[in-house]
C-alpha positions as CSV (number, residue, x, y, z in Angstrom):
1,X,14.4,4.6,-24.0
2,X,17.8,4.8,-25.6
3,X,18.5,2.4,-28.5
4,X,20.1,-0.6,-26.9
5,X,22.2,-3.7,-27.7
6,X,22.9,-6.6,-25.5
7,X,25.4,-9.4,-25.5
8,X,25.8,-12.1,-22.9
9,X,28.1,-15.0,-22.3
10,X,25.4,-17.0,-20.5
11,X,22.2,-14.9,-20.7
12,X,22.7,-15.0,-16.9
13,X,20.1,-14.7,-14.3
14,X,17.9,-12.9,-16.7
15,X,17.9,-15.6,-19.4
16,X,14.4,-16.4,-20.8
17,X,12.5,-17.3,-23.8
18,X,13.7,-14.4,-26.0
19,X,17.1,-15.9,-26.8
20,X,15.5,-18.0,-29.5
21,X,13.3,-15.3,-30.9
22,X,13.5,-14.0,-34.5
23,X,12.8,-10.4,-35.5
24,X,9.1,-9.9,-36.2
25,X,8.0,-8.2,-39.3
26,X,5.2,-5.6,-39.2
27,X,2.9,-7.5,-41.5
28,X,-0.2,-8.5,-39.6
29,X,0.5,-6.5,-36.4
30,X,0.9,-3.0,-35.3
31,X,3.5,-1.6,-32.9
32,X,3.1,1.5,-30.8
33,X,4.6,4.6,-32.4
34,X,7.1,5.0,-29.5
35,X,8.7,1.7,-30.6
36,X,10.0,3.4,-33.7
37,X,11.0,6.6,-31.9
38,X,13.0,4.7,-29.4
39,X,14.6,2.3,-32.0
40,X,12.7,-0.6,-30.6
41,X,11.4,-1.2,-34.1
42,X,13.2,0.0,-37.3
43,X,11.5,1.5,-40.3
44,X,11.3,-1.9,-42.0
45,X,9.2,-3.3,-39.2
46,X,11.9,-5.4,-37.5
47,X,11.6,-5.5,-33.7
48,X,15.0,-5.1,-32.0
49,X,15.7,-7.9,-29.5
50,X,15.9,-6.6,-26.0
51,X,16.6,-9.9,-24.2
52,X,14.4,-11.5,-21.7
53,X,13.4,-8.3,-20.0
54,X,10.5,-8.3,-22.4
55,X,10.0,-12.0,-22.4
56,X,7.1,-14.0,-21.1
57,X,8.9,-16.0,-18.5
58,X,11.1,-13.0,-17.8
59,X,8.1,-11.0,-16.6
60,X,7.1,-13.9,-14.4
61,X,10.6,-14.2,-13.1
62,X,10.7,-10.6,-11.9
63,X,7.2,-11.0,-10.4
64,X,8.3,-14.0,-8.4
65,X,11.5,-12.4,-7.1
66,X,9.6,-9.6,-5.5
67,X,8.1,-11.8,-2.8
68,X,9.3,-14.2,-0.2
69,X,12.3,-13.5,2.0
70,X,15.9,-12.8,1.2
71,X,16.8,-10.1,3.7
72,X,18.8,-12.3,6.0
73,X,22.1,-10.5,5.7
74,X,20.6,-7.1,6.7
75,X,18.8,-9.0,9.5
76,X,22.1,-10.4,10.7
77,X,23.6,-6.9,10.8
78,X,20.8,-5.5,13.0
79,X,21.1,-8.6,15.3
80,X,24.8,-8.0,15.7
81,X,24.1,-4.3,16.5
82,X,21.6,-5.4,19.2
83,X,24.0,-8.0,20.7
84,X,26.8,-5.4,20.7
85,X,24.6,-3.0,22.6
86,X,23.0,-5.3,25.1
87,X,25.0,-8.5,25.1
88,X,24.2,-11.6,23.2
89,X,21.2,-12.9,25.3
90,X,19.5,-9.6,25.9
91,X,20.4,-8.3,22.5
92,X,18.8,-11.3,20.8
93,X,15.7,-10.8,22.9
94,X,15.5,-7.2,21.9
95,X,16.0,-8.0,18.2
96,X,13.4,-10.8,18.3
97,X,10.8,-8.4,19.7
98,X,11.4,-6.0,16.7
99,X,11.5,-8.9,14.2
100,X,7.9,-10.0,15.1
101,X,8.0,-13.3,13.4
102,X,4.7,-14.4,14.9
103,X,3.2,-11.4,16.6
104,X,0.1,-12.4,18.6
105,X,-1.6,-9.1,17.9
106,X,-1.0,-9.2,14.1
107,X,-4.0,-8.9,11.7
108,X,-4.7,-12.4,10.3
109,X,-6.5,-13.5,7.1
110,X,-7.5,-16.7,8.9
111,X,-8.9,-15.6,12.2
112,X,-10.8,-18.7,13.4
113,X,-7.9,-20.1,15.4
114,X,-6.3,-22.1,12.6
115,X,-2.5,-22.6,12.9
116,X,-0.2,-23.4,10.0
117,X,3.4,-23.6,11.4
118,X,6.1,-22.7,8.9
119,X,9.6,-21.1,8.9
120,X,9.5,-20.6,12.6
121,X,12.3,-19.9,15.0
122,X,13.9,-23.2,16.1
123,X,14.2,-24.0,19.8
124,X,17.9,-24.3,19.5
125,X,19.3,-22.7,16.3
126,X,22.4,-24.2,14.7
127,X,24.7,-23.2,11.9
128,X,23.8,-19.5,12.1
129,X,26.5,-17.6,10.0
130,X,26.7,-14.1,11.5
131,X,29.3,-12.0,9.8
132,X,32.3,-10.6,11.7
133,X,31.8,-7.0,12.6
134,X,32.6,-4.6,9.7
135,X,33.3,-7.4,7.2
136,X,30.2,-7.3,5.0
137,X,30.4,-5.8,1.5
138,X,27.6,-6.0,-1.1
139,X,28.6,-7.7,-4.3
140,X,29.1,-5.3,-7.1
141,X,26.6,-5.8,-9.9
142,X,27.6,-3.1,-12.5
143,X,31.0,-3.0,-14.0
144,X,32.9,-1.3,-16.8
145,X,30.8,1.8,-17.0
146,X,31.3,4.1,-20.0
147,X,29.7,7.3,-21.2
148,X,26.5,8.3,-19.4
149,X,26.7,5.1,-17.3
150,X,29.6,6.6,-15.4
151,X,28.5,7.9,-12.0
152,X,30.0,11.3,-12.5
153,X,28.0,11.6,-15.8
154,X,24.7,10.2,-14.5
155,X,21.9,12.1,-16.2
156,X,24.1,13.4,-19.1
157,X,22.0,14.2,-22.1
158,X,22.7,14.4,-25.8
159,X,19.3,15.3,-27.4
160,X,18.5,14.1,-30.9
161,X,16.9,16.7,-33.2
162,X,13.3,15.7,-33.9
163,X,10.9,16.9,-36.7
164,X,8.1,19.0,-35.5
165,X,5.5,16.2,-35.6
166,X,7.6,14.2,-33.2
167,X,8.2,17.0,-30.7
168,X,5.6,15.7,-28.3
169,X,7.6,12.4,-27.9
170,X,10.9,14.1,-27.4
171,X,12.5,13.0,-24.2
172,X,9.5,11.1,-22.9
173,X,11.9,8.3,-21.6
174,X,14.6,10.6,-20.3
175,X,13.9,9.4,-16.7
176,X,13.6,5.8,-17.7
177,X,10.8,3.5,-18.9
178,X,9.7,3.0,-15.3
179,X,10.8,6.2,-13.6
180,X,11.3,5.6,-9.9
181,X,10.5,1.9,-10.1
182,X,12.6,-0.5,-8.0
183,X,11.9,-4.1,-8.8
184,X,14.5,-5.3,-6.3
185,X,12.7,-3.9,-3.3
186,X,10.2,-5.9,-1.4
187,X,6.8,-4.5,-1.5
188,X,3.2,-5.7,-1.1
189,X,0.4,-5.5,-3.6
190,X,-3.3,-5.9,-3.9
191,X,-6.2,-6.3,-1.4
192,X,-9.2,-8.5,-1.0
193,X,-12.4,-8.4,1.0
194,X,-14.8,-11.4,1.0
195,X,-17.9,-12.1,3.1
196,X,-19.6,-15.5,3.5
197,X,-23.2,-15.8,2.3
198,X,-24.2,-16.3,5.9
199,X,-23.8,-12.6,6.5
200,X,-24.9,-11.0,3.2
201,X,-28.3,-9.6,2.2
202,X,-28.7,-12.1,-0.7
203,X,-27.3,-15.2,1.0
204,X,-24.5,-15.4,-1.6
205,X,-20.9,-14.6,-0.9
206,X,-19.8,-11.1,-1.9
207,X,-16.2,-10.2,-3.0
208,X,-14.3,-7.0,-3.6
209,X,-10.8,-7.7,-4.7
210,X,-8.1,-6.9,-7.3
211,X,-4.4,-6.4,-7.9
212,X,-2.6,-3.3,-6.7
213,X,0.1,-2.9,-9.3
214,X,0.7,0.8,-9.4
215,X,-0.3,3.3,-12.0
216,X,1.2,3.6,-15.5
217,X,0.2,4.8,-18.9
218,X,-0.5,2.4,-20.4
219,X,-1.1,0.1,-17.4
220,X,1.0,-3.0,-16.7
221,X,-2.3,-5.0,-16.7
222,X,-4.4,-5.6,-19.7
223,X,-8.1,-6.8,-19.7
224,X,-8.9,-9.7,-21.8
225,X,-11.5,-12.4,-22.4
226,X,-10.5,-15.9,-23.5
227,X,-13.1,-18.4,-24.9
228,X,-12.3,-21.8,-26.4
229,X,-12.1,-25.5,-25.6
230,X,-11.1,-25.9,-22.0
231,X,-11.0,-22.2,-21.4
232,X,-13.6,-19.6,-20.4
233,X,-12.4,-16.5,-18.4
234,X,-12.4,-12.8,-18.4
235,X,-10.2,-10.4,-16.4
236,X,-6.7,-9.0,-16.1
237,X,-3.2,-10.3,-16.9
238,X,0.2,-8.7,-17.0
239,X,1.2,-7.5,-20.4
240,X,3.5,-10.0,-22.0
241,X,2.1,-13.0,-20.0
242,X,-1.4,-13.0,-21.2
243,X,-1.6,-16.7,-22.2
244,X,-4.3,-17.0,-19.5
245,X,-6.4,-14.7,-17.3
246,X,-4.5,-14.4,-14.1
247,X,-7.1,-12.5,-12.0
248,X,-10.7,-12.5,-13.0
249,X,-13.8,-14.6,-13.4
250,X,-15.0,-17.8,-15.0
251,X,-18.5,-18.7,-15.9
252,X,-19.8,-18.8,-12.4
253,X,-16.9,-18.1,-10.1
254,X,-14.3,-15.3,-9.6
255,X,-10.8,-15.2,-8.1
256,X,-8.0,-12.8,-7.2
257,X,-4.8,-12.7,-5.3
258,X,-2.6,-10.6,-3.0
259,X,1.1,-11.0,-2.7
260,X,1.9,-13.3,0.3
261,X,5.6,-13.0,0.9
262,X,6.2,-16.1,3.0
263,X,9.8,-17.1,3.2
264,X,10.8,-19.2,0.1
265,X,14.3,-17.7,-0.1
266,X,17.2,-18.5,2.2
267,X,20.7,-17.1,2.5
268,X,23.7,-19.4,2.8
269,X,27.2,-18.6,3.8
270,X,29.5,-20.7,1.5
271,X,33.2,-21.0,2.6
272,X,35.5,-19.6,-0.1
273,X,38.5,-21.6,-1.3
274,X,41.3,-21.6,-3.8
275,X,41.6,-24.6,-6.2
276,X,45.4,-25.0,-5.6
277,X,44.9,-25.1,-1.9
278,X,46.1,-21.5,-1.2
279,X,44.5,-19.2,1.4
280,X,41.2,-17.9,0.1
281,X,40.2,-14.2,0.3
282,X,36.8,-12.5,0.2
283,X,37.4,-12.0,-3.6
284,X,37.9,-15.7,-4.3
285,X,35.8,-17.2,-7.0
286,X,35.7,-20.8,-5.8
287,X,33.7,-22.2,-2.9
288,X,33.3,-25.4,-0.9
289,X,30.3,-27.4,-1.9
290,X,29.8,-30.8,-0.4
291,X,33.5,-31.0,0.4
292,X,34.8,-30.0,-3.1
293,X,36.4,-26.7,-4.1
294,X,34.0,-25.7,-6.8
295,X,34.3,-22.8,-9.3
296,X,31.5,-20.2,-9.3
297,X,29.7,-19.6,-12.5
298,X,30.1,-16.1,-14.0
299,X,26.9,-14.7,-15.5
300,X,27.4,-11.6,-17.6
301,X,25.3,-9.2,-19.7
302,X,26.5,-6.1,-21.5
303,X,24.1,-3.2,-22.1
304,X,24.8,-0.3,-24.4
305,X,22.7,2.5,-25.9
306,X,22.8,5.7,-27.9
307,X,20.5,8.7,-27.7
308,X,17.1,8.7,-29.5
309,X,14.2,11.1,-29.9
310,X,12.4,9.5,-27.0
311,X,15.4,9.2,-24.7
312,X,18.1,11.8,-24.9
313,X,20.4,10.0,-22.5
314,X,23.9,10.3,-23.8
315,X,25.6,7.2,-25.2
316,X,27.0,4.7,-22.7
317,X,27.4,1.1,-21.7
318,X,28.0,-1.1,-18.7
319,X,28.5,-4.8,-17.9
320,X,26.4,-6.6,-15.4
321,X,28.1,-9.5,-13.6
322,X,26.7,-12.1,-11.1
323,X,28.5,-15.1,-9.6
324,X,26.3,-18.1,-9.3
325,X,26.9,-21.1,-7.0
326,X,25.0,-24.3,-6.5
327,X,23.3,-22.6,-3.5
328,X,22.3,-19.5,-5.4
329,X,23.7,-16.2,-6.6
330,X,26.3,-14.2,-4.5
331,X,24.9,-11.1,-2.9
332,X,27.5,-10.2,-0.3
333,X,31.0,-11.2,0.9
334,X,32.2,-11.2,4.5
335,X,34.2,-13.2,7.0
336,X,32.6,-15.5,9.6
337,X,34.9,-16.4,12.4
338,X,37.7,-15.0,10.4
339,X,37.1,-17.3,7.4
340,X,36.1,-15.7,4.0
341,X,32.6,-16.5,2.9
342,X,30.2,-15.5,0.2
343,X,26.5,-15.0,1.1
344,X,24.3,-16.6,-1.5
345,X,20.6,-16.3,-2.2
346,X,18.7,-19.5,-2.8
347,X,15.1,-19.1,-4.0
348,X,12.9,-22.1,-4.4
349,X,11.3,-20.8,-7.6
350,X,14.6,-19.9,-9.3
351,X,14.7,-21.5,-12.8
352,X,11.1,-22.6,-12.3
353,X,9.4,-19.3,-13.0
354,X,7.3,-20.7,-15.9
355,X,6.1,-23.8,-14.0
356,X,3.2,-21.8,-12.4
357,X,1.4,-21.5,-15.8
358,X,-0.2,-24.8,-15.1
359,X,-2.2,-23.3,-12.2
360,X,-3.3,-20.4,-14.2
361,X,-4.4,-22.7,-17.0
362,X,-6.6,-24.6,-14.5
363,X,-8.1,-21.4,-13.1
364,X,-9.3,-20.6,-16.6
365,X,-10.7,-24.1,-17.2
366,X,-14.4,-24.4,-16.3
367,X,-14.2,-28.2,-16.5
368,X,-11.6,-28.2,-13.8
369,X,-12.7,-25.4,-11.4
370,X,-16.2,-26.3,-10.4
371,X,-16.2,-25.3,-6.7
372,X,-13.9,-24.0,-3.9
373,X,-12.2,-27.3,-3.4
374,X,-11.2,-27.6,-7.1
375,X,-10.0,-24.0,-7.1
376,X,-7.8,-24.7,-4.1
377,X,-6.5,-27.7,-6.0
378,X,-5.6,-25.5,-9.0
379,X,-3.8,-23.0,-6.7
380,X,-1.5,-25.8,-5.5
381,X,0.1,-25.7,-8.9
382,X,1.3,-22.1,-8.5
383,X,4.7,-21.8,-7.0
384,X,4.7,-18.0,-6.4
385,X,3.9,-16.8,-2.9
386,X,0.4,-15.5,-3.3
387,X,-2.8,-15.4,-1.3
388,X,-5.6,-16.7,-3.6
389,X,-9.3,-15.8,-3.0
390,X,-12.3,-17.4,-4.6
391,X,-16.1,-16.8,-4.6
392,X,-19.0,-18.4,-6.3
393,X,-22.7,-18.4,-5.5
394,X,-22.2,-20.8,-2.5
395,X,-18.7,-20.4,-1.0
396,X,-15.9,-18.0,-0.4
397,X,-12.5,-19.6,0.0
398,X,-8.8,-19.0,0.5
399,X,-5.5,-20.7,-0.3
400,X,-1.9,-19.6,0.1
401,X,0.3,-20.8,-2.7
402,X,4.1,-21.0,-2.8
403,X,6.9,-23.4,-3.3
404,X,7.7,-23.6,0.4
405,X,10.9,-25.5,1.0
406,X,11.2,-27.9,3.9
407,X,14.2,-27.0,6.1
408,X,16.8,-29.0,8.0
409,X,16.1,-29.4,11.7
410,X,17.6,-26.5,13.7
411,X,18.1,-24.1,10.8
412,X,16.9,-20.6,11.3
413,X,15.5,-19.2,8.0
414,X,15.5,-15.6,9.3
415,X,19.3,-15.5,9.4
416,X,22.2,-16.6,7.2
417,X,22.9,-20.3,7.3
418,X,26.3,-21.9,7.3
419,X,26.4,-24.0,4.1
420,X,26.8,-27.7,4.7
421,X,25.2,-30.8,3.4
422,X,23.3,-31.0,6.7
423,X,21.8,-27.5,6.4
424,X,20.7,-27.8,2.8
425,X,17.0,-28.1,2.1
426,X,16.0,-31.8,2.4
427,X,16.1,-33.4,-1.0
428,X,17.9,-30.5,-2.5
429,X,19.2,-31.2,-6.1
430,X,21.4,-28.3,-7.4
431,X,21.2,-29.6,-10.9
432,X,17.6,-28.4,-11.4
433,X,17.1,-26.5,-8.1
434,X,14.5,-28.8,-6.7
435,X,13.9,-30.0,-3.1
436,X,11.3,-31.4,-0.8
437,X,8.5,-29.0,-0.2
438,X,5.8,-28.7,2.4
439,X,2.6,-30.5,1.4
440,X,-0.5,-28.6,0.3
441,X,-2.3,-29.5,3.5
442,X,0.3,-27.4,5.4
443,X,-0.4,-24.2,3.5
444,X,-2.9,-21.8,5.0
445,X,-6.4,-22.4,3.5
446,X,-10.0,-22.2,4.4
447,X,-13.5,-22.3,3.0
448,X,-16.5,-20.3,4.2
449,X,-14.9,-18.4,7.0
450,X,-17.3,-15.5,8.1
451,X,-15.1,-13.1,6.1
452,X,-11.6,-12.8,4.6
453,X,-9.4,-9.8,4.3
454,X,-5.9,-9.4,3.0
455,X,-3.7,-6.4,2.3
456,X,-0.5,-8.3,2.4
457,X,-0.9,-8.9,6.1
458,X,-0.1,-12.1,8.0
459,X,-1.9,-15.2,6.7
460,X,-2.4,-17.3,9.8
461,X,-1.1,-17.9,13.3
462,X,2.4,-19.5,13.3
463,X,3.0,-18.9,9.6
464,X,6.1,-16.9,10.2
465,X,6.6,-13.5,8.5
466,X,9.5,-13.4,6.2
467,X,10.5,-9.9,7.1
468,X,9.9,-7.1,9.6
469,X,6.6,-5.3,9.9
470,X,3.8,-7.7,10.7
471,X,2.8,-6.5,14.1
472,X,-0.2,-5.0,15.9
473,X,-0.8,-2.2,13.4
474,X,-0.8,-3.1,9.7
475,X,-2.7,-1.6,6.8
476,X,-4.7,-4.9,6.8
477,X,-6.4,-3.6,10.0
478,X,-8.0,-0.8,7.9
479,X,-10.0,-3.6,6.1
480,X,-10.3,-6.0,9.0
481,X,-11.9,-3.5,11.4
482,X,-14.5,-2.3,8.8
483,X,-15.5,-5.7,7.4
484,X,-15.8,-7.1,11.0
485,X,-18.3,-4.4,11.8
486,X,-20.3,-5.1,8.6
487,X,-20.4,-8.8,9.4
488,X,-21.5,-8.1,13.0
489,X,-24.5,-6.0,11.6
490,X,-25.3,-8.5,8.8
491,X,-26.9,-7.9,5.5
492,X,-23.7,-7.1,3.7
493,X,-24.1,-6.0,0.1
494,X,-21.8,-5.3,-2.8
495,X,-22.3,-1.6,-2.1
496,X,-21.5,-1.7,1.6
497,X,-18.4,-3.9,1.1
498,X,-17.1,-1.7,-1.7
499,X,-17.7,1.4,0.6
500,X,-15.5,-0.3,3.3
501,X,-12.7,-0.7,0.8
502,X,-13.1,2.8,-0.5
503,X,-13.0,4.3,3.0
504,X,-9.9,2.4,3.9
505,X,-8.3,3.6,0.7
506,X,-8.3,7.3,1.9
507,X,-7.6,6.6,5.6
508,X,-4.2,7.5,7.2
509,X,-3.2,4.3,9.1
510,X,-1.2,6.3,11.6
511,X,-4.1,8.6,12.3
512,X,-6.6,5.7,12.8
513,X,-4.6,3.2,14.8
514,X,-1.7,5.0,16.5
515,X,-2.8,8.6,17.0
516,X,-5.3,7.5,19.7
517,X,-2.4,6.3,21.9
518,X,-0.4,9.4,21.1
519,X,-3.3,11.5,22.3
520,X,-3.8,9.5,25.4
521,X,-0.2,10.1,26.4
522,X,-0.5,13.9,25.7
523,X,-3.8,14.2,27.6
524,X,-2.5,12.6,30.7
525,X,-2.0,16.2,31.8
526,X,-3.5,19.5,30.5
527,X,-1.6,20.9,27.5
528,X,-1.0,24.4,28.7
529,X,1.0,25.8,25.8
530,X,-1.6,27.6,23.5
531,X,0.2,26.6,20.2
532,X,0.7,23.0,21.3
533,X,-2.9,22.9,22.5
534,X,-4.1,24.0,19.1
535,X,-2.1,21.3,17.4
536,X,-3.5,18.6,19.7
537,X,-7.0,19.9,19.0
538,X,-6.5,19.8,15.3
539,X,-5.2,16.2,15.6
540,X,-8.2,15.2,17.8
541,X,-10.7,16.7,15.3
542,X,-9.1,14.9,12.4
543,X,-9.1,11.6,14.3
544,X,-12.8,12.0,15.3
545,X,-13.8,12.3,11.7
546,X,-11.9,9.2,10.5
547,X,-8.3,10.4,10.0
548,X,-8.9,10.6,6.3
549,X,-6.9,12.3,3.5
550,X,-10.0,13.4,1.5
551,X,-10.9,16.6,-0.3
552,X,-13.3,18.9,1.4
553,X,-15.2,19.2,-1.9
554,X,-14.8,17.5,-5.3
555,X,-12.0,19.2,-7.2
556,X,-11.0,21.5,-4.3
557,X,-7.5,20.0,-4.0
558,X,-7.6,20.8,-0.3
559,X,-8.1,18.2,2.4
560,X,-10.9,18.4,5.0
561,X,-8.2,18.7,7.8
562,X,-5.1,20.0,6.0
563,X,-3.3,21.2,9.1
564,X,-3.8,18.0,11.0
565,X,-2.5,16.0,8.0
566,X,0.5,18.3,7.7
567,X,1.2,17.9,11.4
568,X,1.1,14.1,11.2
569,X,3.3,14.0,8.1
570,X,5.9,16.3,9.9
571,X,5.5,14.7,13.4
572,X,5.7,11.0,12.6
573,X,9.5,10.8,11.7
574,X,10.4,13.1,14.5
575,X,8.4,11.2,17.1
576,X,9.8,7.8,16.0
577,X,13.3,9.0,16.2
578,X,12.7,10.9,19.5
579,X,11.1,7.8,21.0
580,X,13.5,5.1,19.9
581,X,16.9,6.5,19.1
582,X,17.9,7.6,22.6
583,X,17.3,4.0,24.0
584,X,18.5,2.0,21.0
585,X,21.5,4.2,20.2
586,X,22.6,5.4,16.8
587,X,24.0,2.1,15.4
588,X,21.1,-0.1,16.4
589,X,18.5,2.5,15.4
590,X,20.1,2.8,12.0
591,X,20.4,-1.0,11.6
592,X,16.7,-1.5,12.4
593,X,15.5,1.3,10.1
594,X,17.4,-0.5,7.3
595,X,15.3,-3.6,8.0
596,X,12.1,-1.5,8.1
597,X,11.6,2.1,7.1
598,X,9.9,4.3,9.6
599,X,7.3,5.7,7.3
600,X,5.4,5.1,4.0
601,X,2.9,8.0,3.9
602,X,1.5,9.0,0.5
603,X,3.8,11.9,0.0
604,X,6.8,10.0,1.3
605,X,9.6,9.5,-1.3
606,X,11.7,7.1,0.8
607,X,9.3,4.1,1.2
608,X,9.6,1.0,-1.0
609,X,7.1,2.5,-3.6
610,X,8.4,6.0,-3.7
611,X,6.3,9.1,-4.2
612,X,3.1,9.5,-6.2
613,X,2.6,5.7,-6.2
614,X,-0.8,5.4,-4.4
615,X,0.2,2.4,-2.4
616,X,1.1,3.5,1.2
617,X,1.2,2.5,4.8
618,X,2.4,-1.1,4.5
619,X,6.0,-0.7,5.8
620,X,6.6,1.5,8.9
621,X,7.1,1.6,12.6
622,X,3.5,1.8,13.4
623,X,3.4,-1.4,15.5
624,X,6.5,-0.4,17.4
625,X,5.1,3.0,18.4
626,X,1.7,1.4,19.2
627,X,3.1,-1.3,21.4
628,X,5.6,1.0,23.2
629,X,3.0,3.7,24.0
630,X,0.6,1.1,25.4
631,X,3.4,-0.3,27.5
632,X,4.2,3.2,28.9
633,X,0.5,3.7,29.5
634,X,0.3,0.5,31.6
635,X,-2.1,-1.2,29.1
636,X,-1.9,-4.9,28.3
637,X,0.3,-5.7,25.4
638,X,0.7,-9.2,23.9
639,X,4.0,-9.5,22.2
640,X,5.4,-6.3,23.7
641,X,8.8,-5.0,22.8
642,X,11.6,-6.3,25.1
643,X,12.1,-2.9,26.6
644,X,10.1,0.3,26.9
645,X,11.6,3.2,24.8
646,X,9.4,6.3,25.0
647,X,10.9,8.3,28.0
648,X,12.7,5.1,28.9
649,X,9.3,3.8,30.2
650,X,8.4,6.9,32.3
651,X,5.1,8.3,31.3
652,X,5.9,12.0,32.1
653,X,9.2,11.8,30.2
654,X,7.5,10.1,27.3
655,X,4.9,12.9,27.2
656,X,7.7,15.5,27.2
657,X,9.3,13.8,24.3
658,X,6.1,13.7,22.3
659,X,5.3,17.4,23.1
660,X,8.8,18.5,22.1
661,X,8.7,16.7,18.8
662,X,5.2,17.9,18.1
663,X,6.3,21.5,18.7
664,X,9.1,21.1,16.2
665,X,6.7,19.5,13.7
666,X,4.2,22.3,14.1
667,X,6.9,24.9,13.4
668,X,7.8,23.3,10.0
669,X,6.3,25.2,7.1
670,X,4.4,23.3,4.5
671,X,7.1,23.9,2.0
672,X,9.5,22.0,4.2
673,X,7.0,19.1,4.9
674,X,6.2,18.9,1.2
675,X,9.4,20.1,-0.6
676,X,8.1,19.7,-4.1
677,X,9.3,17.9,-7.1
678,X,9.2,18.0,-10.9
679,X,5.4,18.1,-11.0
680,X,4.4,19.7,-7.6
681,X,5.2,23.1,-6.2
682,X,6.8,23.1,-2.7
683,X,4.1,23.2,0.0
684,X,1.3,21.8,-2.2
685,X,0.0,19.1,0.1
686,X,-2.6,17.7,-2.3
687,X,-0.2,17.4,-5.2
688,X,2.4,15.8,-3.0
689,X,0.0,13.0,-2.3
690,X,-1.4,12.5,-5.8
691,X,-1.2,9.4,-7.8
692,X,0.7,9.9,-11.0
693,X,0.6,7.5,-13.9
694,X,4.2,6.8,-15.0
695,X,4.3,7.2,-18.8
696,X,5.4,4.1,-20.7
697,X,4.4,5.5,-24.0
698,X,3.5,8.8,-25.7
699,X,0.2,9.2,-23.8
700,X,-0.1,10.5,-20.3
701,X,-2.8,10.7,-17.7
702,X,-3.7,13.6,-15.3
703,X,-2.9,13.4,-11.6
704,X,-5.4,11.6,-9.4
705,X,-6.5,12.2,-5.8
706,X,-4.5,9.9,-3.5
707,X,-6.1,6.6,-3.0
708,X,-4.6,3.4,-1.5
709,X,-6.4,0.6,-3.4
710,X,-6.0,-1.9,-6.2
711,X,-5.3,-0.7,-9.7
712,X,-8.0,-3.0,-11.1
713,X,-10.9,-4.2,-8.9
714,X,-13.7,-6.6,-9.3
715,X,-17.0,-6.5,-7.3
716,X,-18.5,-10.0,-7.5
717,X,-21.7,-11.7,-6.3
718,X,-23.1,-14.7,-8.2
719,X,-26.8,-15.6,-7.8
720,X,-26.4,-19.2,-8.8
721,X,-23.9,-21.9,-9.5
722,X,-23.7,-25.0,-11.7
């Protein structure tokens, strides 16, 4: 990384514990060599202050902001597009069918009929603040760019001469410390599989679970064991926040988590004003709050750097600026009914990022966690939106944590809300960002269900999804289907449950859960074209053997069905566009794809995780295609889309569309399907899928076969309990 300096008038939204830190001498501790090479530490051993980006609570802050709503402005834009195309009533119905707040076919972690209503659609919504058409602009974050920070100089280099012994470190941070990482994008992490002792060979619960946090060198996680008065735990924690084990085991119990993402963030439209009573504009920096024209608070931080051995990025600087209101930070500006407004993002955990440490402390305390009930009690103290799983020798259990705000009657949390005292969270106090929250009993929870699975899927019936994408096909199905079969057979073991996870890790979700419907449509008539017939046969053979992306022999770097995998990778974006775009129209199709990307295959570079990340198949149009094709085939569909799209509902026309797009896909050479990058040659299918450890230091790791699974996993089965 380039040597950096920072100044701030407020510390801003990134303020944390580091502002009171003193430089640390080297005596008694060792820093990685790259700290010196990147000017993080000088030759006298003084550690350069980098602000809260490296602080304990800062790391927790970024983790909390990844989960739990906040996409309401983009949702409003797609709703407006739907209403413009179909009219208000029909357009709203179409939009709701794509939104899938509570899809009846969604994979559920709690599948025994439990219902936990939260953040649902009100019967009669009020104070919805949809923007005027074409009025929305995103708030600018970066200002006053100089040097390499200027857009026309992005990527400019000014290499520093390095002695021979430092040549291996030269330029290792040229693409950034976390190349390709995007911490602002919503993404899911981690999976969990637990089976009750009623269905295991031993009679004790079995758990296979762990955090899915990507692949880095060194990893973001560190393994640790903590022993002392009131603490006895071993497991993983994020580097920098290792005060307690966050995911691991105690003396006779184990726990892990998956990101939950329930809606703990709302978007408000605050009316802009001028303090002297003049006419406001969209650029105004005052807003109405409880009847008073109130100034926004400006948060600023300046970053500057110069080239180093490790990062040859040319010198530059920029200033980050955020406007903060009593109802959150400004993200967009627009007009609503002709009046200038600022859209603000209000998150329940904002300025309370460190509060959750109490829950982690309790997880580590063997005098507190004695059974499933006490574990769930500890999880109540965690404000972040997570699904927590627990296993001991007697019980498997689950609890969904999160600082879930109560909402005013009639408010729709899926869309921007007109700011008013009556629409604020009940009990909201802007001084410390607190409010009234849903009680623990209203959070999804369970003990000793026959089995639990989670891969960031929906928690329970009526627990509304915060975003798009929780429908009939979700990567959680890859776990649920396999574990359900194991439980039906009985005698589940650690090995069989681990095998179920490992098989799901190399399975193409599209091939397992959507391809059967695609093939049914294609096979409604004989496929007479020889080339198309060959393509269909390749896809059928791949599906019959599990639709996996697995090497045909260890180290071969060739998949068992490489042509079928290439066909699916090339066909999917074509068939989605060919199916939906004619009916939706360009504007609505584009707006909906902004809400939910169409694909997240392993080699895809446009999904939330980017390429070479391992994690795949969470966000995509799998459910839309599945429901639409079943509708066209005349099959029963619960929660169907409001309209049929493939062939406008005509089976023969739909088949023609699929065949035409398949023909185009089959004609694409591998070099076009897998265009190559800095580490992979064009056309190298295996390499395009590989997991690559993003280097954070001087050491690197070789590429790994693609696998969609946690970075760190535990296989747990306790024979006895206290």
